[in-house]
C-alpha positions as CSV (number, residue, x, y, z in Angstrom):
1,X,1.4,28.8,62.0
2,X,4.8,27.9,63.4
3,X,6.2,29.9,66.3
4,X,9.8,31.1,66.8
5,X,10.7,27.9,68.6
6,X,9.5,25.7,65.8
7,X,6.4,24.1,67.4
8,X,3.0,24.8,65.9
9,X,0.0,25.3,68.1
10,X,-1.6,22.3,66.5
11,X,1.3,20.1,67.3
12,X,1.3,21.5,70.9
13,X,-2.4,20.7,71.2
14,X,-1.8,17.1,70.3
15,X,1.0,16.9,72.9
16,X,-1.1,18.4,75.6
17,X,-4.0,16.1,74.8
18,X,-1.6,13.1,75.2
19,X,-0.4,14.5,78.5
20,X,-4.0,14.9,79.7
21,X,-4.9,11.4,78.9
22,X,-1.8,10.0,80.7
23,X,-2.2,12.1,83.8
24,X,-3.1,9.6,86.4
25,X,-2.1,9.3,90.0
26,X,-2.5,12.7,91.5
27,X,-0.1,15.7,91.1
28,X,3.0,13.7,91.7
29,X,2.3,11.4,88.8
30,X,1.0,14.2,86.6
31,X,4.1,16.3,87.1
32,X,6.3,13.3,86.3
33,X,4.4,12.7,83.1
34,X,4.8,16.3,82.1
35,X,8.5,16.2,82.9
36,X,9.1,13.0,80.9
37,X,7.3,14.3,77.8
38,X,8.1,18.1,77.8
39,X,11.7,18.0,79.2
40,X,13.1,14.5,78.4
41,X,11.3,13.6,75.1
42,X,10.3,16.9,73.4
43,X,12.9,19.1,75.0
44,X,10.6,22.1,74.9
45,X,11.7,23.4,78.2
46,X,14.9,22.9,80.2
47,X,15.3,21.2,83.6
48,X,15.9,24.3,85.6
49,X,13.1,26.3,84.0
50,X,10.7,23.4,84.6
51,X,11.6,23.2,88.3
52,X,11.4,27.0,88.6
53,X,7.9,27.1,87.1
54,X,6.8,24.2,89.3
55,X,8.1,26.0,92.4
56,X,5.9,29.1,91.5
57,X,2.8,26.9,90.8
58,X,3.4,25.2,94.2
59,X,3.0,28.6,95.9
60,X,-0.4,29.2,94.3
61,X,-3.8,28.1,95.7
62,X,-5.3,25.3,93.6
63,X,-3.9,22.3,91.6
64,X,-0.2,22.9,90.9
65,X,-0.1,20.3,88.0
66,X,-2.8,22.0,86.0
67,X,-1.3,25.4,86.7
68,X,2.1,24.1,85.6
69,X,0.6,22.9,82.3
70,X,-1.0,26.3,81.8
71,X,2.3,28.1,82.6
72,X,4.3,26.1,80.1
73,X,1.6,26.3,77.4
74,X,1.6,30.1,77.9
75,X,5.4,30.2,77.6
76,X,5.2,28.2,74.3
77,X,2.2,29.8,72.6
78,X,1.0,32.9,74.5
79,X,-2.5,33.0,76.0
80,X,-4.0,30.6,73.4
81,X,-1.3,28.0,74.4
82,X,-2.0,28.5,78.1
83,X,-5.8,28.1,77.6
84,X,-5.4,25.0,75.5
85,X,-2.9,23.3,77.9
86,X,-5.0,24.2,81.0
87,X,-8.4,23.2,79.5
88,X,-7.1,19.9,78.0
89,X,-5.5,19.0,81.3
90,X,-8.9,19.2,83.0
91,X,-11.2,17.9,80.2
92,X,-10.6,14.1,80.4
93,X,-11.0,14.1,84.2
94,X,-14.1,16.3,84.1
95,X,-15.8,14.0,81.6
96,X,-14.7,10.8,83.4
97,X,-15.9,12.0,86.9
98,X,-19.2,13.2,85.4
99,X,-19.9,9.8,83.8
100,X,-18.8,8.0,87.0
101,X,-21.0,10.3,89.1
102,X,-24.0,9.4,87.0
103,X,-23.3,5.7,87.3
104,X,-22.7,6.1,91.0
105,X,-26.1,7.6,91.8
106,X,-27.9,5.4,89.3
107,X,-26.4,2.0,90.1
108,X,-24.1,2.2,93.0
109,X,-20.9,0.1,93.1
110,X,-21.4,-3.2,91.2
111,X,-19.0,-6.0,91.7
112,X,-17.0,-5.2,88.5
113,X,-16.8,-1.6,89.4
114,X,-15.5,-2.4,92.9
115,X,-12.9,-4.8,91.5
116,X,-11.8,-2.2,89.0
117,X,-11.2,0.4,91.7
118,X,-9.4,-2.1,93.8
119,X,-6.9,-2.9,91.1
120,X,-6.5,0.7,90.0
121,X,-5.7,1.8,93.5
122,X,-2.8,-0.7,93.7
123,X,-1.4,0.5,90.4
124,X,-1.8,4.2,91.4
125,X,0.3,3.6,94.5
126,X,3.1,2.3,92.3
127,X,2.8,5.3,90.0
128,X,2.9,7.7,92.8
129,X,6.0,6.1,94.3
130,X,7.6,6.3,90.8
131,X,6.8,10.0,90.7
132,X,8.4,10.5,94.1
133,X,11.6,8.9,92.8
134,X,11.6,10.9,89.5
135,X,10.9,14.3,91.0
136,X,13.1,13.7,94.0
137,X,16.1,12.7,91.8
138,X,15.8,16.0,89.9
139,X,15.2,18.4,92.8
140,X,17.3,16.9,95.6
141,X,20.8,17.4,94.1
142,X,22.8,17.8,97.2
143,X,22.7,17.2,101.0
144,X,21.1,20.5,101.8
145,X,18.1,19.8,99.5
146,X,17.7,16.3,100.8
147,X,17.8,17.6,104.4
148,X,15.0,20.1,103.6
149,X,12.9,17.3,102.0
150,X,13.4,15.2,105.1
151,X,12.5,18.0,107.5
152,X,9.4,18.7,105.5
153,X,8.4,15.0,105.6
154,X,8.8,14.8,109.4
155,X,7.0,18.2,109.9
156,X,3.9,17.1,108.0
157,X,3.8,13.4,108.8
158,X,4.8,13.5,112.5
159,X,4.1,17.0,113.7
160,X,1.1,17.8,111.4
161,X,2.6,21.2,110.5
162,X,0.3,23.0,108.0
163,X,1.6,22.9,104.4
164,X,1.7,26.7,104.0
165,X,4.0,27.0,107.0
166,X,6.3,24.4,105.5
167,X,6.4,26.3,102.2
168,X,7.1,29.6,104.0
169,X,9.9,28.1,106.1
170,X,11.5,26.4,103.1
171,X,11.3,29.6,101.0
172,X,12.8,31.7,103.7
173,X,15.7,29.2,104.2
174,X,16.4,29.1,100.4
175,X,16.2,32.9,100.1
176,X,18.5,33.5,103.1
177,X,20.9,30.7,102.1
178,X,21.3,32.1,98.6
179,X,21.6,35.7,99.9
180,X,24.4,34.6,102.2
181,X,26.3,33.1,99.3
182,X,25.5,29.4,99.5
183,X,25.5,27.5,96.2
184,X,23.4,24.7,97.5
185,X,20.2,26.3,96.4
186,X,21.1,27.2,92.8
187,X,18.6,25.5,90.5
188,X,17.9,22.7,93.0
189,X,21.6,22.3,93.5
190,X,22.4,21.0,90.0
191,X,24.1,24.1,88.7
192,X,23.5,22.8,85.2
193,X,26.2,20.2,85.6
194,X,26.6,17.5,83.0
195,X,25.0,14.9,85.2
196,X,21.7,16.9,85.4
197,X,18.7,14.7,84.7
198,X,17.3,16.8,81.9
199,X,18.5,19.2,79.2
200,X,20.0,22.6,80.1
201,X,17.7,25.5,79.5
202,X,19.9,26.8,76.8
203,X,19.6,23.5,74.9
204,X,15.8,23.4,75.0
205,X,13.5,24.8,72.3
206,X,12.5,27.7,74.6
207,X,16.1,28.5,75.4
208,X,17.1,30.4,78.5
209,X,15.8,33.8,77.5
210,X,12.3,35.3,78.1
211,X,10.0,35.2,75.1
212,X,8.8,38.7,74.1
213,X,5.2,37.9,75.0
214,X,6.3,36.7,78.5
215,X,7.8,40.1,79.5
216,X,5.8,42.1,82.1
217,X,3.1,44.3,80.6
218,X,0.9,46.0,83.2
219,X,-1.9,46.8,80.7
220,X,-2.1,43.3,79.4
221,X,-2.0,41.8,83.0
222,X,-4.8,44.1,84.1
223,X,-7.0,43.3,81.1
224,X,-6.6,39.5,81.3
225,X,-7.1,39.6,85.1
226,X,-10.3,41.7,84.7
227,X,-11.7,39.3,82.1
228,X,-11.0,36.2,84.1
229,X,-12.3,37.7,87.3
230,X,-15.6,38.6,85.6
231,X,-15.9,35.1,84.2
232,X,-15.3,33.7,87.6
233,X,-17.3,36.0,89.9
234,X,-20.3,37.2,87.8
235,X,-21.9,33.7,87.8
236,X,-21.3,33.5,91.6
237,X,-22.9,36.9,92.2
238,X,-25.8,36.0,90.0
239,X,-26.5,32.7,91.8
240,X,-26.3,34.4,95.2
241,X,-28.7,37.2,94.0
242,X,-31.2,34.8,92.4
243,X,-31.5,32.2,95.1
244,X,-32.2,32.3,98.8
245,X,-29.6,31.3,101.4
246,X,-29.2,27.5,101.6
247,X,-29.8,27.0,97.9
248,X,-27.4,24.2,96.8
249,X,-26.2,26.1,93.7
250,X,-25.5,29.3,95.5
251,X,-23.7,27.4,98.3
252,X,-21.6,25.5,95.8
253,X,-20.6,28.6,93.9
254,X,-19.6,30.5,97.1
255,X,-17.9,27.6,98.9
256,X,-15.7,26.4,95.9
257,X,-14.8,30.0,95.0
258,X,-13.5,30.4,98.6
259,X,-11.7,27.1,98.3
260,X,-10.0,28.3,95.1
261,X,-8.4,31.2,97.1
262,X,-7.4,29.6,100.4
263,X,-6.3,26.1,99.6
264,X,-2.5,26.4,99.1
265,X,-0.6,23.3,98.6
266,X,-2.5,21.8,95.7
267,X,-5.2,19.2,95.5
268,X,-4.2,17.2,98.6
269,X,-4.3,20.4,100.7
270,X,-7.8,21.0,99.6
271,X,-9.2,17.5,100.3
272,X,-9.5,17.8,104.1
273,X,-11.1,21.3,103.8
274,X,-13.6,20.0,101.2
275,X,-14.4,16.8,103.0
276,X,-15.1,18.6,106.3
277,X,-17.3,21.3,104.8
278,X,-19.1,18.9,102.3
279,X,-19.9,16.3,105.0
280,X,-20.3,18.3,108.2
281,X,-21.3,21.9,107.2
282,X,-23.4,21.4,104.0
283,X,-24.4,17.7,104.2
284,X,-23.8,17.2,100.5
285,X,-22.4,13.7,101.0
286,X,-21.4,11.1,103.6
287,X,-17.8,10.3,104.7
288,X,-17.7,7.0,102.8
289,X,-18.9,8.8,99.7
290,X,-16.0,11.3,99.9
291,X,-13.6,8.3,99.8
292,X,-15.5,6.9,96.8
293,X,-15.1,10.2,95.0
294,X,-11.4,10.3,95.9
295,X,-11.0,6.9,94.4
296,X,-12.6,8.1,91.2
297,X,-10.3,11.0,91.0
298,X,-7.2,9.0,91.8
299,X,-7.9,6.5,89.0
300,X,-9.0,8.8,86.2
301,X,-6.9,11.2,84.2
302,X,-6.7,14.8,85.2
303,X,-6.2,16.7,88.4
304,X,-7.0,15.0,91.7
305,X,-9.0,18.0,92.7
306,X,-11.6,16.9,90.2
307,X,-13.1,15.1,93.2
308,X,-14.7,18.4,93.9
309,X,-16.9,17.9,90.9
310,X,-18.2,14.7,92.4
311,X,-19.0,16.6,95.6
312,X,-20.8,19.4,93.7
313,X,-22.7,16.8,91.7
314,X,-24.0,15.0,94.8
315,X,-24.8,18.3,96.5
316,X,-27.0,19.5,93.7
317,X,-28.4,16.0,93.0
318,X,-29.8,15.8,96.5
319,X,-31.1,19.3,96.6
320,X,-32.3,19.8,93.0
321,X,-35.2,22.2,93.7
322,X,-37.5,22.2,90.7
323,X,-35.0,20.5,88.4
324,X,-34.6,16.9,87.5
325,X,-32.1,15.5,90.0
326,X,-29.8,14.2,87.3
327,X,-29.8,17.5,85.5
328,X,-29.2,19.3,88.7
329,X,-26.3,17.0,89.5
330,X,-24.7,17.7,86.1
331,X,-25.2,21.5,86.5
332,X,-23.8,21.4,90.1
333,X,-20.7,19.4,89.0
334,X,-20.0,21.8,86.0
335,X,-20.5,24.8,88.3
336,X,-18.0,23.4,90.8
337,X,-15.4,22.8,88.0
338,X,-15.9,26.3,86.6
339,X,-15.3,28.2,89.9
340,X,-12.5,25.8,90.8
341,X,-10.4,26.2,87.7
342,X,-11.1,29.7,86.2
343,X,-9.1,31.2,89.1
344,X,-6.2,29.0,88.2
345,X,-5.9,30.7,84.8
346,X,-6.1,34.1,86.6
347,X,-3.2,33.3,88.8
348,X,-1.0,32.2,85.9
349,X,-1.8,34.8,83.3
350,X,-1.6,37.7,85.7
351,X,1.4,36.6,87.7
352,X,3.7,34.5,85.4
353,X,5.2,37.4,83.4
354,X,6.5,38.9,86.6
355,X,7.8,35.6,87.9
356,X,9.6,35.0,84.6
357,X,11.2,38.5,84.9
358,X,12.6,37.5,88.3
359,X,14.0,34.1,87.0
360,X,17.5,35.5,87.1
361,X,17.1,36.7,90.7
362,X,19.4,34.2,92.5
363,X,17.8,34.8,95.9
364,X,14.3,34.2,94.6
365,X,15.4,31.2,92.6
366,X,17.0,29.8,95.7
367,X,13.8,30.2,97.6
368,X,11.8,28.5,94.9
369,X,14.3,25.6,94.7
370,X,14.1,25.1,98.5
371,X,10.3,25.0,98.2
372,X,10.5,22.3,95.5
373,X,12.7,20.2,97.8
374,X,10.2,20.6,100.6
375,X,7.4,19.6,98.3
376,X,9.2,16.3,97.6
377,X,9.0,15.5,101.3
378,X,5.3,16.4,101.3
379,X,4.7,14.2,98.3
380,X,6.5,11.3,100.1
381,X,4.1,11.8,103.1
382,X,1.2,11.6,100.7
383,X,2.5,8.5,99.1
384,X,2.9,6.9,102.5
385,X,-0.6,8.0,103.6
386,X,-2.0,6.5,100.4
387,X,-0.1,3.2,101.0
388,X,-1.4,2.9,104.6
389,X,-5.0,3.4,103.5
390,X,-4.7,1.1,100.5
391,X,-2.9,-1.8,102.1
392,X,-4.6,-1.8,105.6
393,X,-8.2,-1.8,106.5
394,X,-7.6,0.0,109.8
395,X,-5.1,2.9,110.5
396,X,-4.9,4.6,113.8
397,X,-3.2,7.8,114.9
398,X,-0.6,7.3,117.7
399,X,-0.1,10.3,120.0
400,X,3.0,9.7,122.1
401,X,3.0,13.3,123.4
402,X,4.9,16.5,122.7
403,X,2.4,17.3,119.9
404,X,3.4,14.2,117.9
405,X,0.8,12.4,115.8
406,X,1.8,9.3,113.7
407,X,-0.4,7.3,111.4
408,X,0.2,3.6,112.3
409,X,-1.4,0.6,110.6
410,X,-3.2,-2.3,112.4
411,X,-1.0,-5.0,110.9
412,X,-3.7,-7.6,111.6
413,X,-5.9,-5.8,109.1
414,X,-3.5,-6.0,106.2
415,X,-5.2,-6.6,102.8
416,X,-3.1,-9.4,101.4
417,X,-4.5,-9.3,97.8
418,X,-3.8,-5.5,97.7
419,X,-0.3,-6.0,99.2
420,X,0.5,-8.7,96.6
421,X,-0.8,-6.7,93.6
422,X,1.0,-3.6,94.8
423,X,4.2,-5.6,95.3
424,X,4.0,-6.7,91.7
425,X,3.2,-3.2,90.3
426,X,6.0,-1.4,92.1
427,X,8.9,-3.3,90.5
428,X,7.0,-3.3,87.2
429,X,7.2,0.5,87.0
430,X,10.4,1.2,88.9
431,X,12.7,-1.6,87.8
432,X,11.2,-3.1,84.6
433,X,10.1,0.4,83.4
434,X,6.7,-0.8,82.2
435,X,4.6,2.1,81.1
436,X,1.9,3.7,83.2
437,X,-1.1,2.7,81.0
438,X,-0.1,-1.0,80.7
439,X,0.4,-1.2,84.5
440,X,-3.0,0.4,85.1
441,X,-4.8,-1.9,82.7
442,X,-3.1,-5.0,84.1
443,X,-3.9,-4.1,87.7
444,X,-7.5,-3.2,86.8
445,X,-8.0,-6.6,85.1
446,X,-6.5,-8.4,88.1
447,X,-8.7,-6.4,90.4
448,X,-11.9,-7.4,88.5
449,X,-10.7,-11.0,88.4
450,X,-10.0,-11.1,92.1
451,X,-13.4,-9.6,92.9
452,X,-15.3,-12.0,90.6
453,X,-13.6,-15.0,92.1
454,X,-14.5,-13.8,95.6
455,X,-10.9,-13.2,96.8
456,X,-11.6,-9.6,97.5
């Protein structure tokens, strides 16, 4: 059945499956992939509407890239489209992390696996830098937006300001600036000018109007919210009622449900919270294992927050009760994924109609555009953090006073093979425009070769 904009649900499903399989490199890379396919290639959605939806998803707890896919899928094909887009975005990563978790506990890191991860990390660094350039070129269309991004970068990298405060400050600045008549915050500053990076909303398949199904409907919002809340919370309540305190499954259900509500700022914002609780509070895994899980999530398709499935897998594997440890690990990983992502659909389906209705509100649009600019600065911080920990064996935190804290590498600990491989990957994707998958494959082969020859 073909919808009003001419794209069948089957065709959309194939596109979302392609996006899911190409979604490497954390949220920055995933958002860049979605933009390239949905805005530049397919022209399903216009530039301004894409950035507006991204700004809203950035405000939500949980992984913004998966929520953005759900939002656009819902805009295109109602609830079914949102479910298909959101589930497909998660599925490859869930399967990959589950398989790698089983291999991890059964065999540990063999030489080939270690080499594979080494090469992939270098490629992912290049992909993330490419994403910073792509997203930044679209969101930072004037000096005001570039200043917001720079301030956000300094705030989080040097001053360790919490991400929610950065979002709040940027939103207030954009709202106030637009309310006072500044044009700098309009749609990221592009104003729909001819040099805009993507198509105008009016030229996209969705157009610039609100689809009938996307208009606010209190009854529908309450019904869908009730269904999703029951799907999320009933299993949690059942596990808490069935098992005594300290049971791994009950702890996993409660902890990751709490994480789904409080971790604003996407997957990266959740990592420190999960690592601290998983290692120090519950003892599900060791610090080095958390880094191994992060490496798995960085180098497999799907949301970076899929590392939580690895954490839940190990937690249940090591406290299986009467179950086989492998079966317990699988169930613990699936439970973690369920309570992490069901709330994401709740936030989108219940809130998106009202956000769409406010899309013409200039002050709100200005606030969201400023938030998007701030997020570029935050992503740059994350790319720099990833580069430091990929290219150097030792990174220390310098504290010169006045509340400053700066990550600084020990240059004597530089990993020369990683530096050389990264130096080759960056121009490959940024200058020669080599695709993501060929770059990932080439770097993984090089990583395995370097490991087998004893260089790394």
